[in-house]
C-alpha positions as CSV (number, residue, x, y, z in Angstrom):
1,M,127.0,82.0,41.4
2,Y,126.6,83.6,38.0
3,S,130.2,83.5,37.0
4,L,130.2,79.7,37.0
5,F,126.9,79.8,35.3
6,F,128.3,82.2,32.7
7,Y,131.4,80.0,32.1
8,R,129.3,76.8,31.9
9,Y,126.9,78.5,29.4
10,I,129.9,79.6,27.2
11,L,131.6,76.2,27.5
12,D,128.4,74.5,26.3
13,N,127.2,76.9,23.7
14,H,129.9,79.2,22.3
15,P,130.6,78.3,18.6
16,K,134.3,79.5,18.8
17,L,135.3,76.7,21.1
18,D,136.5,73.5,19.5
19,Y,137.5,70.9,22.1
20,S,139.5,68.7,19.8
21,E,142.5,71.1,19.6
22,S,145.5,70.9,21.8
23,E,146.2,72.8,25.0
24,I,146.7,76.6,24.8
25,G,149.7,78.6,25.9
26,L,150.2,81.6,28.1
27,W,147.9,84.7,28.3
28,G,150.6,86.8,26.7
29,V,150.0,90.5,26.6
30,Y,146.9,90.2,28.9
31,E,148.8,88.6,31.7
32,L,148.1,90.4,35.0
33,E,150.9,91.4,37.3
34,L,149.9,90.6,40.8
35,K,151.7,90.9,44.1
36,P,152.7,87.5,45.3
37,G,150.1,86.0,47.5
38,H,147.3,88.3,46.2
39,E,146.1,86.1,43.4
40,I,143.1,84.7,45.4
41,K,142.1,88.2,46.4
42,E,142.1,89.3,42.8
43,F,140.2,86.2,41.7
44,N,137.6,86.6,44.4
45,S,137.2,90.3,43.5
46,L,136.7,89.5,39.9
47,Y,134.2,86.7,40.7
48,K,132.2,89.1,42.9
49,E,132.4,91.9,40.2
50,L,130.9,89.5,37.6
51,D,128.3,88.4,40.0
52,E,127.4,92.0,40.7
53,L,127.0,92.6,36.9
54,Y,124.4,89.9,36.7
55,H,122.7,91.3,39.8
56,K,122.5,94.7,38.1
57,I,121.1,93.1,34.9
58,A,118.4,91.3,36.9
59,L,117.4,94.5,38.7
60,A,117.4,96.5,35.4
61,I,114.9,94.0,33.9
62,G,112.7,93.9,37.0
63,L,113.6,90.5,38.4
64,S,115.3,89.1,41.5
65,D,118.5,87.3,41.0
66,S,116.9,83.9,41.3
67,A,114.0,84.8,39.0
68,F,116.4,86.1,36.4
69,F,118.4,82.9,36.7
70,I,115.3,80.7,36.2
71,M,114.1,82.7,33.2
72,Y,117.6,82.5,31.8
73,S,117.7,78.7,32.4
74,I,114.4,78.1,30.7
75,A,115.6,80.1,27.7
76,E,118.8,78.0,27.7
77,F,117.3,74.6,28.3
78,G,114.0,75.1,26.5
79,D,110.4,74.7,27.5
80,G,109.7,71.7,29.7
81,C,113.0,71.8,31.6
82,L,112.8,70.5,35.1
83,Q,113.2,72.5,38.3
84,K,115.6,69.9,39.7
85,D,117.8,70.1,36.6
86,I,118.1,73.9,37.1
87,A,119.0,73.4,40.7
88,E,121.6,70.7,40.0
89,H,123.1,72.2,37.0
90,Y,123.6,75.7,38.5
91,F,124.0,74.9,42.2
92,I,121.0,76.8,43.4
93,S,119.0,75.5,46.3
94,K,115.6,73.9,45.4
95,K,114.0,76.0,48.0
96,T,115.2,79.2,46.3
97,I,114.1,78.0,42.9
98,N,110.6,76.9,44.3
99,S,110.1,80.3,45.8
100,S,111.1,82.2,42.6
101,I,109.0,79.9,40.5
102,K,105.9,80.7,42.5
103,N,106.5,84.4,42.0
104,L,107.2,83.9,38.2
105,E,104.0,81.9,38.0
106,A,102.0,84.6,39.8
107,Q,103.4,87.2,37.4
108,G,102.2,85.1,34.5
109,Y,105.6,84.3,33.0
110,I,105.7,80.5,33.5
111,T,103.4,77.5,34.1
112,L,104.2,74.2,35.8
113,K,103.2,70.8,34.6
114,K,103.7,67.6,36.6
115,G,106.0,65.0,35.2
116,N,107.1,61.7,36.6
117,R,106.8,61.3,40.3
118,R,107.7,64.7,41.9
119,D,109.2,66.2,38.7
120,M,107.8,69.6,37.7
121,H,108.3,70.9,34.2
122,L,108.6,74.6,33.5
123,Y,107.0,76.2,30.5
124,L,107.0,79.8,29.4
125,T,103.6,81.5,28.9
126,Q,103.1,83.8,25.9
127,T,104.0,86.7,28.3
128,G,107.0,84.8,29.5
129,Q,108.2,84.1,26.0
130,E,107.8,87.8,25.1
131,F,109.8,88.7,28.2
132,V,112.6,86.3,27.3
133,D,112.7,87.6,23.8
134,K,112.9,91.2,24.9
135,K,114.9,90.9,28.2
136,I,116.8,87.6,28.4
137,A,117.9,87.0,24.8
138,P,119.9,90.2,24.8
139,V,121.9,88.8,27.7
140,F,122.8,85.8,25.7
141,E,123.8,88.1,22.8
142,L,125.9,90.2,25.2
143,E,127.7,87.2,26.6
144,N,128.5,85.9,23.2
145,S,129.7,89.3,22.0
146,V,132.1,89.5,25.0
147,F,133.6,86.2,24.1
148,D,133.8,87.2,20.5
149,E,136.2,89.9,21.6
150,F,138.6,87.2,22.8
151,P,140.8,85.2,20.5
152,K,139.7,81.5,20.5
153,E,142.8,80.5,22.5
154,E,142.0,82.9,25.3
155,C,138.4,81.7,25.5
156,R,139.6,78.2,25.8
157,Q,142.2,79.1,28.4
158,L,139.8,81.1,30.5
159,I,137.4,78.2,30.7
160,Q,140.1,75.5,31.2
161,L,141.7,77.4,34.0
162,T,138.4,78.1,35.7
163,K,137.5,74.5,35.5
164,K,140.9,73.5,36.9
165,Y,140.4,75.9,39.8
166,V,137.0,74.5,40.6
167,M,138.2,70.9,40.4
168,L,141.2,71.5,42.6
169,C,139.0,73.3,45.1
170,Q,136.6,70.4,45.2
171,Q,139.4,67.9,45.7
172,K,141.0,69.9,48.5
173,M,137.6,70.5,50.2
174,K,136.9,66.8,50.1
175,E,140.2,66.1,51.7
176,K,140.2,68.9,54.2
177,F,136.6,68.5,55.4
178,E,136.2,64.8,54.7
179,L,133.4,65.3,52.2
180,S,132.1,62.8,49.7
181,S,131.4,63.7,46.0
182,E,127.7,63.8,46.9
183,D,128.4,66.5,49.5
184,L,129.9,68.8,46.9
């Protein structure tokens, strides 16, 4: 869950990425040597390892994974973002988000304001903003500093290849399981 979240955040927000440039070449010296047929195992292992890192961050700052994700999202999207936008943008069930929002509201971190129809806008309280400044903002800084360690070409290639993998998985799942675009 968080690895795609992380990639999407970087894709949308990292200043080193310029989409007008041409395609990037090979990984070069960082290319991994894998046993044939073990690529998916390595990819899945890395995905889970990254997910575990975000889980440890959430625990270290005293939040559940979903509460961390919501606070992170409000910091990213800004005050007034919608519950449904968080759910749709990051592929988290509305039920999970609703449950975590109730907990965050009870802890005094966020407030809800009704919007159009059933839309609910999320706002940080003063306590919530202080928490974001102290605990969530450093995560953004950490993520950006990690990508700063990569040459621009490697940042672009990591994101492009991950997007390609996701798109191909979606396409093949549609075909294999006869799913519509709305199902994915």
